[in-house]
DRENZA-550580 format. One record per residue (C-alpha): residue number from 0; residue in three letters; x, y negated, z negated. Coordinates in Angstrom, 3 decimals. Each point is the difference from the previous one (the first is absolute). Example, Ala and Ser with C-alpha at 12.3 -4.5 7.8 and 13.67 -1.06 7.14 Angstrom:
// residues 2
<node nr="0" rest="ala" east="12.300" north="4.500" up="-7.800"/>
<node nr="1" rest="ser" east="1.370" north="-3.440" up="0.660"/>
END
This chain:
// residues 337
<node nr="0" rest="met" east="11.438" north="2.381" up="21.824"/>
<node nr="1" rest="ile" east="0.281" north="3.393" up="-1.440"/>
<node nr="2" rest="ile" east="2.266" north="2.932" up="0.781"/>
<node nr="3" rest="ile" east="-1.337" north="3.389" up="-0.866"/>
<node nr="4" rest="met" east="2.783" north="2.540" up="-0.488"/>
<node nr="5" rest="glu" east="-0.414" north="3.689" up="0.946"/>
<node nr="6" rest="asn" east="-0.796" north="2.216" up="-3.081"/>
<node nr="7" rest="asn" east="3.357" north="1.528" up="0.483"/>
<node nr="8" rest="ala" east="2.083" north="-2.982" up="0.363"/>
<node nr="9" rest="thr" east="3.175" north="-0.187" up="-1.830"/>
<node nr="10" rest="asp" east="1.146" north="-2.578" up="-2.482"/>
<node nr="11" rest="asp" east="2.913" north="-0.898" up="2.409"/>
<node nr="12" rest="gln" east="-2.540" north="-0.555" up="2.987"/>
<node nr="13" rest="ile" east="-2.223" north="-2.299" up="-2.379"/>
<node nr="14" rest="gln" east="3.068" north="-1.889" up="-1.134"/>
<node nr="15" rest="gln" east="1.225" north="-0.708" up="3.438"/>
<node nr="16" rest="ile" east="-3.279" north="-1.612" up="0.914"/>
<node nr="17" rest="tyr" east="-0.189" north="-1.834" up="-3.191"/>
<node nr="18" rest="glu" east="3.376" north="-1.475" up="0.503"/>
<node nr="19" rest="arg" east="-0.813" north="-0.911" up="3.699"/>
<node nr="20" rest="leu" east="-3.076" north="-1.886" up="-1.118"/>
<node nr="21" rest="ile" east="2.039" north="-1.685" up="-2.757"/>
<node nr="22" rest="asp" east="2.539" north="-1.024" up="2.640"/>
<node nr="23" rest="gln" east="-2.694" north="-1.569" up="2.129"/>
<node nr="24" rest="gly" east="-1.098" north="-2.256" up="-2.847"/>
<node nr="25" rest="phe" east="-3.203" north="2.066" up="-1.090"/>
<node nr="26" rest="asp" east="-1.218" north="0.685" up="-3.513"/>
<node nr="27" rest="ile" east="-0.660" north="3.522" up="-0.589"/>
<node nr="28" rest="his" east="-2.477" north="1.804" up="-2.169"/>
<node nr="29" rest="arg" east="0.164" north="3.732" up="-0.442"/>
<node nr="30" rest="ser" east="-2.883" north="2.173" up="-0.826"/>
<node nr="31" rest="thr" east="0.325" north="3.635" up="-0.517"/>
<node nr="32" rest="gly" east="-3.233" north="2.189" up="0.178"/>
<node nr="33" rest="thr" east="-0.760" north="3.535" up="-0.132"/>
<node nr="34" rest="thr" east="1.110" north="0.740" up="3.541"/>
<node nr="35" rest="his" east="1.565" north="-3.145" up="1.650"/>
<node nr="36" rest="thr" east="2.340" north="-2.767" up="-0.898"/>
<node nr="37" rest="val" east="-1.279" north="-3.311" up="1.322"/>
<node nr="38" rest="leu" east="2.252" north="-3.125" up="0.339"/>
<node nr="39" rest="gly" east="-1.944" north="-3.205" up="0.016"/>
<node nr="40" rest="val" east="1.828" north="-2.612" up="1.877"/>
<node nr="41" rest="val" east="-0.811" north="-3.572" up="-1.116"/>
<node nr="42" rest="gly" east="0.880" north="-2.915" up="2.263"/>
<node nr="43" rest="lys" east="-0.147" north="-1.328" up="3.492"/>
<node nr="44" rest="thr" east="-0.304" north="3.376" up="1.645"/>
<node nr="45" rest="asp" east="-1.870" north="-1.434" up="3.203"/>
<node nr="46" rest="ser" east="3.443" north="-0.110" up="1.920"/>
<node nr="47" rest="val" east="0.886" north="3.759" up="-0.946"/>
<node nr="48" rest="asp" east="-0.643" north="2.700" up="2.755"/>
<node nr="49" rest="ile" east="-1.306" north="2.787" up="-2.030"/>
<node nr="50" rest="arg" east="1.449" north="2.429" up="2.488"/>
<node nr="51" rest="asp" east="3.346" north="-0.681" up="-1.240"/>
<node nr="52" rest="tyr" east="-1.010" north="1.615" up="-3.189"/>
<node nr="53" rest="glu" east="-2.424" north="2.583" up="1.245"/>
<node nr="54" rest="ile" east="3.048" north="1.829" up="1.797"/>
<node nr="55" rest="leu" east="1.964" north="0.158" up="-3.187"/>
<node nr="56" rest="glu" east="0.520" north="3.414" up="-1.724"/>
<node nr="57" rest="gly" east="-2.445" north="0.732" up="-2.878"/>
<node nr="58" rest="val" east="-2.589" north="-2.631" up="1.106"/>
<node nr="59" rest="his" east="-3.478" north="1.220" up="0.630"/>
<node nr="60" rest="glu" east="-1.873" north="-3.166" up="0.736"/>
<node nr="61" rest="val" east="0.364" north="-3.797" up="0.157"/>
<node nr="62" rest="ile" east="-3.159" north="-2.030" up="-0.622"/>
<node nr="63" rest="arg" east="-0.464" north="-3.806" up="0.218"/>
<node nr="64" rest="ile" east="-2.196" north="-0.995" up="-2.941"/>
<node nr="65" rest="ser" east="-2.560" north="-2.650" up="1.436"/>
<node nr="66" rest="glu" east="-1.163" north="-1.181" up="-3.594"/>
<node nr="67" rest="pro" east="1.887" north="-2.957" up="-1.645"/>
<node nr="68" rest="tyr" east="0.134" north="1.890" up="-3.192"/>
<node nr="69" rest="lys" east="2.636" north="2.610" up="0.844"/>
<node nr="70" rest="leu" east="0.738" north="1.690" up="-3.363"/>
<node nr="71" rest="ala" east="-3.362" north="-0.149" up="-1.349"/>
<node nr="72" rest="ser" east="-1.311" north="1.576" up="3.236"/>
<node nr="73" rest="arg" east="-1.103" north="3.781" up="-0.159"/>
<node nr="74" rest="thr" east="1.751" north="0.153" up="3.472"/>
<node nr="75" rest="phe" east="3.384" north="-0.461" up="-1.887"/>
<node nr="76" rest="his" east="-0.891" north="2.292" up="-3.047"/>
<node nr="77" rest="pro" east="-2.934" north="2.488" up="1.085"/>
<node nr="78" rest="glu" east="-0.121" north="1.660" up="-3.370"/>
<node nr="79" rest="asp" east="-1.659" north="-1.818" up="-3.041"/>
<node nr="80" rest="thr" east="2.306" north="-1.810" up="-2.429"/>
<node nr="81" rest="ile" east="-0.487" north="1.059" up="-3.496"/>
<node nr="82" rest="val" east="1.154" north="-2.489" up="-2.713"/>
<node nr="83" rest="lys" east="0.821" north="1.675" up="-3.185"/>
<node nr="84" rest="val" east="-0.443" north="-1.968" up="-3.291"/>
<node nr="85" rest="gly" east="0.231" north="1.920" up="-3.250"/>
<node nr="86" rest="asn" east="-2.455" north="2.795" up="0.155"/>
<node nr="87" rest="ala" east="-1.847" north="-1.418" up="2.974"/>
<node nr="88" rest="glu" east="0.659" north="0.757" up="3.737"/>
<node nr="89" rest="ile" east="-1.732" north="-2.859" up="1.890"/>
<node nr="90" rest="gly" east="-1.024" north="1.148" up="3.335"/>
<node nr="91" rest="ser" east="-0.264" north="3.756" up="-0.811"/>
<node nr="92" rest="asn" east="-3.126" north="2.045" up="0.083"/>
<node nr="93" rest="lys" east="-0.741" north="-1.340" up="-3.640"/>
<node nr="94" rest="ile" east="-1.775" north="-3.319" up="-0.391"/>
<node nr="95" rest="val" east="1.880" north="-2.039" up="-2.432"/>
<node nr="96" rest="leu" east="-1.775" north="-2.089" up="-2.679"/>
<node nr="97" rest="met" east="1.377" north="-3.423" up="-1.193"/>
<node nr="98" rest="ala" east="-1.907" north="-1.778" up="-2.504"/>
<node nr="99" rest="gly" east="0.160" north="-2.755" up="-2.690"/>
<node nr="100" rest="pro" east="-0.791" north="-3.540" up="-0.739"/>
<node nr="101" rest="cys" east="0.251" north="-2.835" up="2.554"/>
<node nr="102" rest="ala" east="2.434" north="-2.033" up="-2.495"/>
<node nr="103" rest="ile" east="2.094" north="1.265" up="-3.003"/>
<node nr="104" rest="glu" east="-1.498" north="-2.270" up="-2.721"/>
<node nr="105" rest="ser" east="1.986" north="1.403" up="-3.013"/>
<node nr="106" rest="arg" east="1.965" north="2.848" up="-1.254"/>
<node nr="107" rest="glu" east="-2.941" north="1.358" up="-1.862"/>
<node nr="108" rest="gln" east="-2.346" north="-0.276" up="2.914"/>
<node nr="109" rest="ile" east="2.141" north="1.809" up="2.610"/>
<node nr="110" rest="arg" east="0.899" north="2.733" up="-2.436"/>
<node nr="111" rest="lys" east="-3.536" north="0.623" up="-0.893"/>
<node nr="112" rest="ile" east="-0.908" north="0.210" up="3.843"/>
<node nr="113" rest="ala" east="2.757" north="2.429" up="0.684"/>
<node nr="114" rest="lys" east="-0.976" north="2.256" up="-2.797"/>
<node nr="115" rest="met" east="-3.678" north="-0.207" up="1.406"/>
<node nr="116" rest="leu" east="1.271" north="1.037" up="3.498"/>
<node nr="117" rest="asn" east="2.088" north="3.034" up="-1.393"/>
<node nr="118" rest="gly" east="-1.933" north="3.297" up="1.042"/>
<node nr="119" rest="thr" east="-2.106" north="-1.634" up="2.721"/>
<node nr="120" rest="gly" east="2.347" north="1.157" up="2.773"/>
<node nr="121" rest="thr" east="1.529" north="-3.379" up="0.446"/>
<node nr="122" rest="thr" east="3.796" north="0.149" up="0.526"/>
<node nr="123" rest="ile" east="0.807" north="-3.757" up="0.647"/>
<node nr="124" rest="leu" east="-0.883" north="-2.934" up="-2.226"/>
<node nr="125" rest="arg" east="-0.662" north="-3.280" up="1.708"/>
<node nr="126" rest="gly" east="-0.026" north="-3.359" up="-1.393"/>
<node nr="127" rest="gly" east="1.229" north="-3.515" up="0.776"/>
<node nr="128" rest="ala" east="2.742" north="-1.666" up="-1.822"/>
<node nr="129" rest="tyr" east="0.283" north="-3.026" up="2.719"/>
<node nr="130" rest="lys" east="-3.602" north="-1.032" up="0.818"/>
<node nr="131" rest="pro" east="-0.473" north="-1.802" up="3.314"/>
<node nr="132" rest="arg" east="-3.118" north="-2.127" up="-0.606"/>
<node nr="133" rest="thr" east="-2.088" north="-2.141" up="2.130"/>
<node nr="134" rest="ser" east="-0.342" north="-2.507" up="-2.812"/>
<node nr="135" rest="pro" east="3.168" north="-1.360" up="-1.681"/>
<node nr="136" rest="tyr" east="-2.029" north="-0.115" up="-3.353"/>
<node nr="137" rest="ser" east="-0.775" north="3.779" up="-0.089"/>
<node nr="138" rest="phe" east="2.074" north="2.409" up="-2.001"/>
<node nr="139" rest="gln" east="3.246" north="0.405" up="1.844"/>
<node nr="140" rest="gly" east="1.261" north="3.273" up="-1.721"/>
<node nr="141" rest="leu" east="2.689" north="0.740" up="-2.714"/>
<node nr="142" rest="gly" east="2.854" north="0.367" up="2.532"/>
<node nr="143" rest="glu" east="2.977" north="2.249" up="-1.043"/>
<node nr="144" rest="glu" east="-1.391" north="0.280" up="-3.665"/>
<node nr="145" rest="gly" east="-3.159" north="1.685" up="1.555"/>
<node nr="146" rest="leu" east="2.242" north="2.571" up="2.105"/>
<node nr="147" rest="lys" east="1.881" north="1.021" up="-3.228"/>
<node nr="148" rest="tyr" east="-3.581" north="0.542" up="-1.514"/>
<node nr="149" rest="met" east="-0.987" north="2.008" up="3.001"/>
<node nr="150" rest="arg" east="2.915" north="2.222" up="0.193"/>
<node nr="151" rest="glu" east="-0.160" north="0.861" up="-3.606"/>
<node nr="152" rest="ala" east="-3.859" north="0.896" up="0.215"/>
<node nr="153" rest="ala" east="0.708" north="2.127" up="3.170"/>
<node nr="154" rest="asp" east="2.887" north="1.826" up="-1.577"/>
<node nr="155" rest="glu" east="-2.184" north="1.044" up="-3.110"/>
<node nr="156" rest="asn" east="-2.496" north="1.330" up="2.330"/>
<node nr="157" rest="gly" east="2.052" north="1.730" up="2.737"/>
<node nr="158" rest="leu" east="-1.101" north="-2.600" up="2.797"/>
<node nr="159" rest="ala" east="1.997" north="-1.752" up="2.636"/>
<node nr="160" rest="val" east="-0.321" north="-3.687" up="0.417"/>
<node nr="161" rest="val" east="-1.029" north="-2.337" up="3.004"/>
<node nr="162" rest="ser" east="0.003" north="-3.773" up="-0.336"/>
<node nr="163" rest="glu" east="0.160" north="-3.002" up="2.456"/>
<node nr="164" rest="val" east="2.708" north="-2.392" up="0.663"/>
<node nr="165" rest="met" east="-0.542" north="-3.524" up="1.301"/>
<node nr="166" rest="asp" east="3.342" north="-1.192" up="0.849"/>
<node nr="167" rest="arg" east="3.696" north="1.153" up="0.635"/>
<node nr="168" rest="met" east="0.860" north="-0.916" up="-3.491"/>
<node nr="169" rest="asp" east="-2.563" north="2.375" up="-1.356"/>
<node nr="170" rest="ile" east="1.650" north="2.846" up="1.482"/>
<node nr="171" rest="ile" east="3.002" north="0.413" up="-2.437"/>
<node nr="172" rest="pro" east="-1.955" north="0.142" up="-3.263"/>
<node nr="173" rest="ala" east="-2.873" north="2.246" up="1.713"/>
<node nr="174" rest="leu" east="2.664" north="2.536" up="0.925"/>
<node nr="175" rest="lys" east="0.643" north="0.757" up="-3.587"/>
<node nr="176" rest="tyr" east="-3.524" north="0.801" up="-0.803"/>
<node nr="177" rest="val" east="-1.973" north="1.194" up="2.966"/>
<node nr="178" rest="asp" east="-0.115" north="2.955" up="2.170"/>
<node nr="179" rest="ile" east="-1.748" north="-1.349" up="2.902"/>
<node nr="180" rest="ile" east="0.146" north="-3.687" up="0.992"/>
<node nr="181" rest="gln" east="-3.107" north="-1.715" up="1.288"/>
<node nr="182" rest="val" east="-0.376" north="-2.559" up="2.695"/>
<node nr="183" rest="gly" east="-3.292" north="-1.744" up="-0.512"/>
<node nr="184" rest="ala" east="-2.223" north="-1.054" up="2.823"/>
<node nr="185" rest="arg" east="0.985" north="-3.611" up="-0.232"/>
<node nr="186" rest="asn" east="3.676" north="1.042" up="0.606"/>
<node nr="187" rest="met" east="-0.417" north="2.506" up="2.762"/>
<node nr="188" rest="gln" east="1.576" north="-2.357" up="2.454"/>
<node nr="189" rest="asn" east="2.700" north="-1.469" up="-2.545"/>
<node nr="190" rest="phe" east="2.544" north="1.049" up="2.516"/>
<node nr="191" rest="thr" east="2.958" north="-1.215" up="-2.380"/>
<node nr="192" rest="leu" east="-1.455" north="2.271" up="-2.803"/>
<node nr="193" rest="leu" east="-0.455" north="2.918" up="2.394"/>
<node nr="194" rest="lys" east="3.639" north="-0.050" up="1.210"/>
<node nr="195" rest="glu" east="1.132" north="-0.106" up="-3.638"/>
<node nr="196" rest="leu" east="-2.081" north="3.093" up="-0.734"/>
<node nr="197" rest="gly" east="1.627" north="1.846" up="2.867"/>
<node nr="198" rest="lys" east="3.138" north="0.123" up="-2.050"/>
<node nr="199" rest="val" east="-1.855" north="1.425" up="-3.028"/>
<node nr="200" rest="asp" east="0.175" north="3.629" up="-0.811"/>
<node nr="201" rest="lys" east="-3.459" north="0.140" up="-1.389"/>
<node nr="202" rest="pro" east="-3.321" north="0.801" up="1.898"/>
<node nr="203" rest="ile" east="-2.073" north="-3.118" up="0.911"/>
<node nr="204" rest="leu" east="-3.711" north="-0.146" up="-0.117"/>
<node nr="205" rest="leu" east="-0.855" north="-2.342" up="2.894"/>
<node nr="206" rest="lys" east="-3.596" north="-1.413" up="0.100"/>
<node nr="207" rest="arg" east="-1.787" north="-1.446" up="2.924"/>
<node nr="208" rest="gly" east="-0.282" north="-3.563" up="0.278"/>
<node nr="209" rest="met" east="-3.260" north="-1.562" up="-0.508"/>
<node nr="210" rest="ser" east="-0.419" north="-0.798" up="3.855"/>
<node nr="211" rest="ala" east="2.540" north="2.281" up="1.363"/>
<node nr="212" rest="thr" east="-0.386" north="2.402" up="2.747"/>
<node nr="213" rest="leu" east="1.182" north="3.707" up="-0.200"/>
<node nr="214" rest="lys" east="2.765" north="-0.938" up="2.412"/>
<node nr="215" rest="glu" east="1.079" north="-2.985" up="-2.181"/>
<node nr="216" rest="leu" east="-0.026" north="2.518" up="-3.057"/>
<node nr="217" rest="leu" east="2.386" north="2.407" up="1.751"/>
<node nr="218" rest="met" east="2.127" north="-2.905" up="1.163"/>
<node nr="219" rest="ala" east="0.432" north="-0.887" up="-3.643"/>
<node nr="220" rest="ala" east="0.935" north="3.606" up="-0.825"/>
<node nr="221" rest="glu" east="2.600" north="-0.197" up="2.894"/>
<node nr="222" rest="tyr" east="1.634" north="-2.933" up="-1.583"/>
<node nr="223" rest="ile" east="0.798" north="2.017" up="-3.178"/>
<node nr="224" rest="met" east="0.677" north="3.204" up="1.938"/>
<node nr="225" rest="ser" east="2.650" north="-1.808" up="2.188"/>
<node nr="226" rest="gly" east="1.785" north="-0.787" up="-3.093"/>
<node nr="227" rest="gly" east="0.490" north="3.496" up="-0.904"/>
<node nr="228" rest="asn" east="-2.865" north="0.892" up="-2.307"/>
<node nr="229" rest="his" east="-2.271" north="2.459" up="1.576"/>
<node nr="230" rest="asn" east="-2.099" north="0.868" up="-3.230"/>
<node nr="231" rest="ile" east="-3.002" north="-2.140" up="0.824"/>
<node nr="232" rest="ile" east="-3.733" north="0.567" up="-1.142"/>
<node nr="233" rest="leu" east="-2.573" north="-1.959" up="1.949"/>
<node nr="234" rest="cys" east="-3.120" north="-1.303" up="-1.772"/>
<node nr="235" rest="glu" east="-3.414" north="-1.143" up="1.441"/>
<node nr="236" rest="arg" east="-1.479" north="-2.327" up="-2.345"/>
<node nr="237" rest="gly" east="-2.579" north="-1.763" up="1.973"/>
<node nr="238" rest="ile" east="0.203" north="-2.829" up="2.389"/>
<node nr="239" rest="arg" east="-1.703" north="-3.514" up="0.234"/>
<node nr="240" rest="thr" east="-2.982" north="-0.176" up="2.368"/>
<node nr="241" rest="phe" east="-3.160" north="-1.998" up="0.248"/>
<node nr="242" rest="glu" east="-1.914" north="1.880" up="-2.589"/>
<node nr="243" rest="thr" east="-0.105" north="-1.630" up="-3.381"/>
<node nr="244" rest="tyr" east="-2.040" north="2.431" up="-2.082"/>
<node nr="245" rest="thr" east="3.147" north="2.106" up="-0.781"/>
<node nr="246" rest="arg" east="3.385" north="-1.293" up="-0.890"/>
<node nr="247" rest="asn" east="1.507" north="1.574" up="3.125"/>
<node nr="248" rest="thr" east="-1.112" north="2.290" up="2.777"/>
<node nr="249" rest="phe" east="1.566" north="3.405" up="-0.575"/>
<node nr="250" rest="asp" east="1.355" north="1.343" up="3.371"/>
<node nr="251" rest="ile" east="-0.852" north="3.707" up="-0.102"/>
<node nr="252" rest="ser" east="1.133" north="0.604" up="3.495"/>
<node nr="253" rest="ala" east="3.454" north="-1.168" up="-0.847"/>
<node nr="254" rest="phe" east="0.676" north="3.591" up="-1.513"/>
<node nr="255" rest="pro" east="-0.461" north="2.150" up="3.078"/>
<node nr="256" rest="val" east="1.589" north="-2.725" up="2.345"/>
<node nr="257" rest="leu" east="2.915" north="-0.248" up="-2.159"/>
<node nr="258" rest="lys" east="0.520" north="3.661" up="-0.369"/>
<node nr="259" rest="glu" east="0.177" north="0.366" up="3.874"/>
<node nr="260" rest="leu" east="2.606" north="-3.249" up="0.353"/>
<node nr="261" rest="thr" east="2.423" north="0.729" up="-3.029"/>
<node nr="262" rest="his" east="1.546" north="2.736" up="-2.012"/>
<node nr="263" rest="leu" east="-0.234" north="-2.175" up="-3.183"/>
<node nr="264" rest="pro" east="-2.346" north="0.867" up="-2.845"/>
<node nr="265" rest="ile" east="-3.174" north="-2.171" up="-0.289"/>
<node nr="266" rest="ile" east="-1.986" north="-0.565" up="-3.219"/>
<node nr="267" rest="ala" east="-3.075" north="-1.829" up="-0.793"/>
<node nr="268" rest="asp" east="-0.800" north="-2.883" up="-2.365"/>
<node nr="269" rest="pro" east="-3.715" north="-0.061" up="-0.374"/>
<node nr="270" rest="ser" east="-0.047" north="-2.255" up="-3.029"/>
<node nr="271" rest="his" east="1.346" north="-2.920" up="2.059"/>
<node nr="272" rest="gly" east="-1.689" north="1.293" up="3.037"/>
<node nr="273" rest="ile" east="-3.502" north="-0.932" up="-1.199"/>
<node nr="274" rest="gly" east="0.495" north="-1.709" up="-3.328"/>
<node nr="275" rest="ile" east="-3.173" north="1.246" up="-1.437"/>
<node nr="276" rest="arg" east="0.275" north="2.650" up="-2.891"/>
<node nr="277" rest="asn" east="-2.937" north="2.214" up="0.806"/>
<node nr="278" rest="lys" east="1.149" north="0.086" up="3.574"/>
<node nr="279" rest="val" east="3.601" north="1.050" up="-0.458"/>
<node nr="280" rest="ala" east="-0.887" north="3.742" up="-0.187"/>
<node nr="281" rest="pro" east="-1.853" north="0.280" up="3.264"/>
<node nr="282" rest="leu" east="2.862" north="-1.613" up="1.942"/>
<node nr="283" rest="ala" east="2.681" north="2.122" up="-1.855"/>
<node nr="284" rest="arg" east="-2.154" north="3.338" up="1.021"/>
<node nr="285" rest="ala" east="-0.147" north="-1.459" up="3.606"/>
<node nr="286" rest="ala" east="3.697" north="-0.612" up="0.116"/>
<node nr="287" rest="val" east="0.813" north="3.550" up="-0.965"/>
<node nr="288" rest="ala" east="-2.202" north="1.509" up="2.493"/>
<node nr="289" rest="ala" east="1.458" north="-2.376" up="2.612"/>
<node nr="290" rest="gly" east="3.666" north="1.246" up="-0.607"/>
<node nr="291" rest="ala" east="1.478" north="-2.030" up="-2.843"/>
<node nr="292" rest="asp" east="2.940" north="1.420" up="-1.689"/>
<node nr="293" rest="gly" east="-0.869" north="-1.482" up="-3.373"/>
<node nr="294" rest="leu" east="-1.923" north="-2.652" up="-1.959"/>
<node nr="295" rest="ile" east="1.092" north="-3.006" up="-2.131"/>
<node nr="296" rest="ile" east="-2.753" north="-1.200" up="-2.215"/>
<node nr="297" rest="glu" east="-0.510" north="-2.431" up="-2.752"/>
<node nr="298" rest="val" east="-0.909" north="1.528" up="-3.243"/>
<node nr="299" rest="his" east="-0.433" north="-1.680" up="-3.546"/>
<node nr="300" rest="tyr" east="-1.517" north="0.832" up="-3.373"/>
<node nr="301" rest="asp" east="-1.720" north="-3.434" up="0.101"/>
<node nr="302" rest="pro" east="-0.250" north="-1.172" up="3.549"/>
<node nr="303" rest="asp" east="-2.390" north="-2.969" up="-0.989"/>
<node nr="304" rest="gln" east="2.755" north="-1.337" up="-2.137"/>
<node nr="305" rest="ala" east="2.862" north="0.677" up="2.325"/>
<node nr="306" rest="ala" east="2.248" north="-3.025" up="0.734"/>
<node nr="307" rest="ser" east="-0.451" north="0.526" up="3.648"/>
<node nr="308" rest="asp" east="-2.228" north="1.808" up="2.438"/>
<node nr="309" rest="gly" east="-2.439" north="1.410" up="-2.498"/>
<node nr="310" rest="ala" east="-2.882" north="-0.020" up="2.533"/>
<node nr="311" rest="gln" east="1.618" north="2.729" up="2.178"/>
<node nr="312" rest="thr" east="1.583" north="2.139" up="-3.109"/>
<node nr="313" rest="leu" east="-1.383" north="3.206" up="-0.911"/>
<node nr="314" rest="tyr" east="-0.682" north="1.317" up="-3.467"/>
<node nr="315" rest="leu" east="1.588" north="3.318" up="-1.020"/>
<node nr="316" rest="asp" east="-3.209" north="1.943" up="0.462"/>
<node nr="317" rest="gln" east="-0.629" north="-1.310" up="3.326"/>
<node nr="318" rest="tyr" east="3.536" north="0.749" up="1.077"/>
<node nr="319" rest="glu" east="-0.121" north="3.621" up="-1.414"/>
<node nr="320" rest="lys" east="-3.180" north="0.579" up="1.952"/>
<node nr="321" rest="leu" east="1.435" north="-1.297" up="3.138"/>
<node nr="322" rest="val" east="2.942" north="2.319" up="-0.382"/>
<node nr="323" rest="lys" east="-2.408" north="2.925" up="-0.101"/>
<node nr="324" rest="glu" east="-1.554" north="-1.100" up="3.090"/>
<node nr="325" rest="ile" east="3.216" north="-0.479" up="1.683"/>
<node nr="326" rest="asp" east="0.919" north="3.534" up="-0.728"/>
<node nr="327" rest="ile" east="-3.015" north="1.180" up="1.698"/>
<node nr="328" rest="ile" east="0.634" north="-2.015" up="3.120"/>
<node nr="329" rest="ala" east="3.606" north="0.872" up="0.199"/>
<node nr="330" rest="thr" east="-0.893" north="3.725" up="-0.086"/>
<node nr="331" rest="ala" east="-2.478" north="-0.701" up="2.856"/>
<node nr="332" rest="val" east="2.715" north="-1.477" up="2.209"/>
<node nr="333" rest="asn" east="2.719" north="2.647" up="-0.935"/>
<node nr="334" rest="arg" east="1.743" north="-2.053" up="-2.530"/>
<node nr="335" rest="thr" east="0.349" north="-0.094" up="-3.896"/>
<node nr="336" rest="ile" east="0.771" north="-2.543" up="-2.815"/>
END
């Protein structure tokens, strides 16, 4: 249930309603827009007679939210959420570029890649320190040491940092080094992890699970938001279907659908979406045209020798060409990079 206040509602009127809802045992999330204050009421609201609140001074409208995801719903928060990270504003009119290797392999490797990306329009350095791999014998990442290298490389080149955590135990070390905490596809429904991230004062990049519906993705976001952290960036990275030619099936329809359902920003991961290097760029272009707020792309100076996911990683010249193409498409849809 949400309570939309009049645009001239006083602080006292808002506070009185807030306290009344708290006394009834509800959790309240306040959102202040350009014209109205909105109170999101979370809990068992079915027994509430909305007329009891509609008659109160300062109340414009009371609406029951039918979606199970209350806080992530656009009904609760009609205006787009903009997540600010360093110089980037994810969800604004500007397409945000995140790039870097799949895995941090060494101090020299991540510094070289960060330096390569400087000047390309990239604002956020991506890279994995904790690597969830299908095989236990594959490279598992450098852990906290890798995060240190990544932070150093990012600072040298004026970049922010996004990296994945796999477990609650990874959160504390990650907080010292990253600007955005990533939740990978395999952990989208790790509810214990999501609850802990709800207590964190850092933006969360939440990737869609390999077989997750859009509703399940939004419910995962709701877990984090219900804990108090509303700085969430959704990520479409492809889902598992019957198709075997590509690594995943990239759901381009997710962008316009999610834009209607939620106020949260949505970025695209075309690298994992298809898993084939020469097909990453077409998906990236399509995602921007469909409404993506940003791209997260794997880039390496020597992808064929990369410790993980080399087959889907771009060379620098391929990435630079893609950025120029994205600039053209962004202009066509009234956006910039």
